[in-house]
C-alpha positions as CSV (number, residue, x, y, z in Angstrom):
1,X,50.9,154.2,41.8
2,X,48.6,156.2,43.3
3,X,46.4,154.9,46.6
4,X,43.5,154.6,44.8
5,X,45.1,152.4,41.8
6,X,46.2,150.4,44.7
7,X,42.8,149.6,46.4
8,X,41.7,148.5,43.1
9,X,45.0,146.8,42.2
10,X,43.7,144.9,45.6
11,X,40.5,144.1,45.3
12,X,41.4,142.8,41.9
13,X,43.2,140.5,43.5
14,X,41.2,139.7,46.6
15,X,38.1,140.0,45.4
16,X,36.1,139.2,48.8
17,X,37.7,142.5,50.3
18,X,35.7,144.8,47.5
19,X,32.6,144.9,50.0
20,X,35.0,146.5,52.4
21,X,36.0,150.4,52.4
22,X,39.4,150.8,50.8
23,X,40.9,152.5,54.0
24,X,39.8,149.0,56.3
25,X,41.6,147.1,53.4
26,X,44.7,148.8,54.0
27,X,44.3,148.6,58.0
28,X,44.0,144.6,57.4
29,X,47.2,144.2,55.4
30,X,49.2,146.8,57.5
31,X,47.9,144.4,61.0
32,X,49.3,141.4,58.9
33,X,52.6,142.9,58.5
34,X,53.2,143.9,62.0
35,X,52.1,140.6,62.9
36,X,54.6,138.8,60.6
37,X,56.8,141.3,61.7
38,X,56.5,140.6,65.6
39,X,56.7,137.0,64.6
40,X,60.0,137.7,62.9
41,X,61.4,139.6,66.0
42,X,60.7,137.0,68.2
43,X,61.9,133.8,66.4
44,X,65.1,135.6,64.8
45,X,65.9,138.6,67.1
46,X,64.8,137.5,70.5
47,X,64.0,133.8,71.8
48,X,63.3,132.0,74.5
49,X,64.2,128.4,75.7
50,X,64.1,126.0,78.6
51,X,66.9,123.9,80.0
52,X,65.3,121.4,82.1
53,X,66.8,119.5,85.1
54,X,69.9,117.2,84.7
55,X,71.3,119.2,81.8
56,X,73.1,122.1,81.7
57,X,73.2,124.8,79.1
58,X,76.1,127.3,77.7
59,X,75.8,130.5,75.5
60,X,77.7,130.6,72.4
61,X,78.7,133.7,70.3
62,X,77.9,133.6,67.0
63,X,80.4,136.5,66.4
64,X,83.2,137.5,68.2
65,X,85.6,135.0,69.7
66,X,85.7,133.3,73.5
67,X,88.5,132.4,74.2
68,X,88.3,131.0,77.5
69,X,86.2,128.8,79.5
70,X,85.3,132.1,81.9
71,X,84.0,133.6,79.1
72,X,80.9,131.4,77.9
73,X,78.1,131.5,80.2
74,X,76.4,128.9,81.8
75,X,72.4,128.9,81.3
76,X,69.7,126.8,83.1
77,X,66.2,127.2,83.3
78,X,64.4,129.8,81.1
79,X,66.8,131.1,78.6
80,X,66.3,134.4,77.0
81,X,68.6,135.1,73.5
82,X,68.9,136.3,70.2
83,X,69.0,133.7,67.7
84,X,71.0,136.4,65.9
85,X,73.4,136.9,68.2
86,X,74.3,133.6,70.1
87,X,73.2,129.6,70.2
88,X,71.9,127.2,73.3
89,X,73.9,124.4,73.3
90,X,72.7,122.1,76.4
91,X,74.7,119.0,77.5
92,X,72.9,116.0,80.2
93,X,75.2,115.8,83.2
94,X,73.6,112.9,84.5
95,X,75.4,109.7,84.6
96,X,75.5,108.5,81.1
97,X,76.4,104.6,80.6
98,X,77.5,102.9,77.4
99,X,78.8,99.6,76.5
100,X,80.9,98.6,73.6
101,X,80.3,95.1,72.6
102,X,79.9,92.2,69.7
103,X,76.5,91.8,70.4
104,X,74.0,94.4,68.9
105,X,71.5,93.5,71.1
106,X,73.3,94.7,74.1
107,X,74.6,98.4,72.9
108,X,74.0,99.6,69.6
109,X,73.6,97.4,66.7
110,X,77.3,97.3,65.6
111,X,80.1,95.3,66.6
112,X,81.7,97.6,68.9
113,X,83.9,95.3,71.2
114,X,87.7,96.3,72.1
115,X,90.4,95.2,71.0
116,X,93.8,95.7,72.7
117,X,97.4,93.8,73.1
118,X,99.0,92.2,75.8
119,X,102.5,92.3,76.9
120,X,103.7,89.5,74.7
121,X,101.5,91.0,71.6
122,X,98.4,89.0,72.0
123,X,95.4,90.5,70.9
124,X,92.8,90.5,73.5
125,X,89.1,91.2,72.6
126,X,86.4,92.2,75.2
127,X,83.2,94.0,75.6
128,X,83.5,97.2,77.9
129,X,81.1,99.1,80.3
130,X,81.7,102.3,80.8
131,X,79.7,104.8,83.1
132,X,80.2,108.9,82.9
133,X,79.2,112.4,84.1
134,X,80.1,115.9,83.6
135,X,80.4,118.3,86.1
136,X,78.1,121.0,85.3
137,X,80.3,123.6,86.5
138,X,82.6,122.4,84.3
139,X,80.4,122.4,81.0
140,X,82.0,125.3,79.3
141,X,85.8,123.8,79.7
142,X,83.8,120.8,78.0
143,X,82.5,122.7,75.3
144,X,85.9,124.7,74.6
145,X,87.8,121.3,74.7
146,X,85.8,119.1,71.9
147,X,83.4,121.9,70.2
148,X,80.6,119.6,69.8
149,X,77.0,119.9,70.2
150,X,75.8,116.1,70.7
151,X,76.8,114.1,73.6
152,X,76.6,111.0,71.5
153,X,79.3,112.5,69.6
154,X,81.6,112.3,72.6
155,X,80.5,109.1,73.6
156,X,81.3,107.2,70.8
157,X,84.0,109.0,69.2
158,X,86.6,110.8,71.5
159,X,85.9,108.9,74.9
160,X,85.8,105.6,73.0
161,X,89.2,106.5,71.4
162,X,90.6,107.7,75.0
163,X,89.4,104.4,76.2
164,X,90.8,102.4,73.7
165,X,94.5,104.0,73.7
166,X,94.3,103.6,77.4
167,X,93.3,99.7,77.2
168,X,96.7,99.6,75.0
169,X,98.8,101.7,77.0
170,X,98.1,99.6,80.2
171,X,97.9,96.2,78.6
172,X,101.6,96.7,77.4
173,X,102.6,96.1,80.5
174,X,100.3,93.2,81.5
175,X,101.3,89.7,80.2
176,X,97.8,87.9,78.4
177,X,97.7,85.4,81.7
178,X,97.8,88.1,84.5
179,X,94.8,90.2,82.3
180,X,92.6,87.1,81.8
181,X,93.6,85.8,85.3
182,X,94.1,86.6,88.8
183,X,95.3,90.1,88.2
184,X,92.0,91.1,85.6
185,X,91.0,93.5,88.9
186,X,94.1,95.1,89.1
187,X,94.5,95.6,85.1
188,X,90.4,97.3,84.8
189,X,91.1,99.4,87.7
190,X,94.8,101.2,86.4
191,X,92.5,101.5,82.8
192,X,90.1,103.2,84.9
193,X,92.4,105.8,86.8
194,X,94.3,106.4,83.3
195,X,91.0,107.4,81.8
196,X,90.1,109.2,84.4
197,X,93.4,111.2,84.4
198,X,92.9,112.3,80.8
199,X,89.2,113.3,80.7
200,X,89.4,114.4,84.1
201,X,90.6,118.5,83.2
202,X,87.1,119.2,81.4
203,X,85.0,118.2,84.4
204,X,84.2,114.3,83.0
205,X,83.9,111.9,86.0
206,X,84.2,108.1,85.1
207,X,82.2,106.4,87.3
208,X,82.4,102.7,86.5
209,X,84.6,100.9,84.0
210,X,84.9,97.4,83.5
211,X,84.8,94.2,81.2
212,X,81.4,92.3,80.3
213,X,82.2,89.0,80.5
214,X,85.7,87.4,80.4
215,X,88.0,88.8,77.6
216,X,88.2,86.7,74.5
217,X,91.7,85.0,73.6
218,X,92.2,82.6,71.0
219,X,90.9,79.0,72.7
220,X,94.5,77.5,72.8
221,X,95.5,80.1,74.8
222,X,92.3,80.1,77.0
223,X,92.3,76.3,77.6
224,X,96.5,76.6,78.6
225,X,95.7,79.4,80.8
226,X,92.3,77.1,82.7
227,X,95.0,74.1,83.1
228,X,97.2,76.0,84.7
229,X,94.5,77.5,87.2
230,X,93.3,74.1,87.9
231,X,96.9,72.9,88.5
232,X,97.5,75.5,90.3
233,X,94.3,75.1,92.8
234,X,95.1,71.1,92.7
235,X,98.7,72.0,94.2
236,X,97.1,74.7,97.0
237,X,94.6,71.8,98.1
238,X,97.3,69.2,98.5
239,X,99.4,71.5,100.4
240,X,96.7,72.2,102.6
241,X,95.9,68.8,103.3
242,X,99.7,68.2,104.1
243,X,98.9,70.9,106.1
244,X,96.1,69.7,107.7
245,X,97.7,65.9,108.0
246,X,100.8,67.6,109.7
247,X,98.8,69.3,112.0
248,X,96.8,66.3,113.2
249,X,100.2,64.2,113.2
250,X,101.7,66.8,115.6
251,X,98.4,67.1,118.0
252,X,98.5,63.4,118.7
253,X,102.3,63.7,119.2
254,X,101.8,66.5,121.7
255,X,99.1,64.3,123.1
256,X,101.0,61.3,123.4
257,X,104.0,63.3,124.8
258,X,101.5,64.8,127.7
259,X,100.4,61.6,128.9
260,X,104.1,60.2,128.7
261,X,104.8,63.0,130.8
262,X,101.9,63.0,133.1
263,X,102.7,59.0,134.0
264,X,106.1,59.8,134.9
265,X,105.3,62.6,137.1
266,X,102.3,60.3,138.6
267,X,105.1,57.6,139.2
268,X,107.8,60.0,140.6
269,X,105.1,60.7,142.5
270,X,103.9,57.8,143.7
271,X,107.6,56.8,144.6
272,X,108.5,59.9,146.6
273,X,105.2,59.0,148.7
274,X,106.8,55.1,149.1
275,X,110.5,56.7,150.2
276,X,108.6,59.0,152.4
277,X,106.3,56.0,154.1
278,X,109.5,54.0,154.4
279,X,111.9,56.9,155.8
280,X,109.3,57.4,158.6
281,X,109.1,53.5,159.8
282,X,110.9,53.5,162.9
283,X,111.1,50.8,165.9
284,X,109.3,52.8,168.0
285,X,106.6,53.3,165.4
286,X,106.5,49.3,165.1
287,X,106.5,49.0,168.4
288,X,103.4,51.2,169.1
289,X,101.6,49.6,166.1
290,X,102.2,46.3,168.2
291,X,100.8,47.5,171.2
292,X,98.2,48.9,169.4
293,X,97.2,45.5,168.1
294,X,97.7,44.2,171.5
295,X,95.0,46.4,172.9
296,X,92.6,45.9,170.0
297,X,93.0,41.6,170.9
298,X,92.6,42.5,174.8
299,X,89.6,44.2,173.9
300,X,87.8,41.7,172.4
301,X,88.1,38.8,174.5
302,X,85.7,37.7,176.6
303,X,87.3,36.6,179.8
304,X,87.4,32.8,179.6
305,X,90.4,31.0,178.9
306,X,90.8,28.4,176.8
307,X,90.2,24.4,178.4
308,X,93.1,22.0,178.1
309,X,92.2,18.3,178.5
310,X,94.9,15.6,177.7
311,X,94.1,12.8,176.1
312,X,94.1,9.0,176.8
313,X,97.0,7.0,177.7
314,X,99.5,6.5,174.9
315,X,97.6,9.3,172.8
316,X,100.7,11.4,173.4
317,X,98.7,14.7,172.8
318,X,96.1,17.2,174.6
319,X,92.9,18.3,173.5
320,X,91.8,21.7,173.7
321,X,88.5,22.3,174.7
322,X,87.0,25.7,173.8
323,X,84.0,27.3,176.3
324,X,80.7,26.5,175.7
325,X,78.5,29.2,174.0
326,X,76.0,30.2,176.5
327,X,72.5,29.9,175.7
C-alpha cells in the first residue's frame, strides 16, 4: 500500500484527523508508537523499586544459576533492575511475632494450638508465642535455603513445623508433671535453644518463645498434679513450722542454760569472796576491831560517872542514879 493509500485509510478510520495534513498525522502516530515503546522499555526492560527501612531485598536472576548465597546480591534503598533478567524479593528484617493458639481471637482465625507428647506418651496441648528476626546479611542464605518469596509462608509453614518437632523432641525426655509443674521454665528454655539451633545457619534469631497460659492436659491429670503440689506445699509449711518451733525451744534452752551458768558463776564468786573474808580474820584483826570500838565509846563519853545509891535497909539492892541533864 502506498503512502497516499495509507493516508486515505487513516482518514477513513479517524475522521477527526481528516482536517490535518497527512504528514502531521503520520508524525502523531509515530510519536504515540514511540511513547508506547518507551513505556514498554521502562516496564519490561528497565524498572526501579524502593526497599524501605526494616526490609532487605535480594536480586534473583531469572536465567542462569545462583548456586551460593554469595552469588545473590543484597539490595536496599532505590534499586534499578531489568524485569526480563532478574526479580527483586524483599524480606522484613524487623522482629516478627506469631501466636499459635486455639482461640481465633488471639492469632489467625484457625485453631493452631500445638500438641506434643510427654515421656509417658501423654498428649499435651498448648498455646505458643514466638518472636524472631532475620539477620539482614543472611537474607541470601535464607532465600537459598527455603526458596520462598513471602515471609508468612515461612512463619506458618516451615517455622511452625520446626517448633512442633522441637516440642516433641524435648518433651519426650520430660514427664507430664515436670512440664506442667516446676520444670516448665527449664523445658521451654531447652525447646527455644533447639529451635534456635535449627534456624541459626540461615540467620534466623529467636527472640522469645513460651507458652500462652498453662499447657492443657486431661482434667484428671491436672487435678492430680495440683493436689500433689498442694500436698508438697503443706508438708513444706509443716517442716518450716517445726523448724521454727525447734529453734524457739533451742533458744529457750540456751537462755535457761545461760541463766544457770550465770547463777553458778555468781554463787561461786560469792563463796570465794566469803572464803577470802574468813581467811583474812586474824586475832590481831579482832583485837584491832575491839580497840576501835572502845575508842569510839570513849569519844562519845561526856565525862560524868554514874552515881550509885544503896536502897533502904532490907532492900538488898542498889540504886543507880544517872546524871541529870543540864538545862
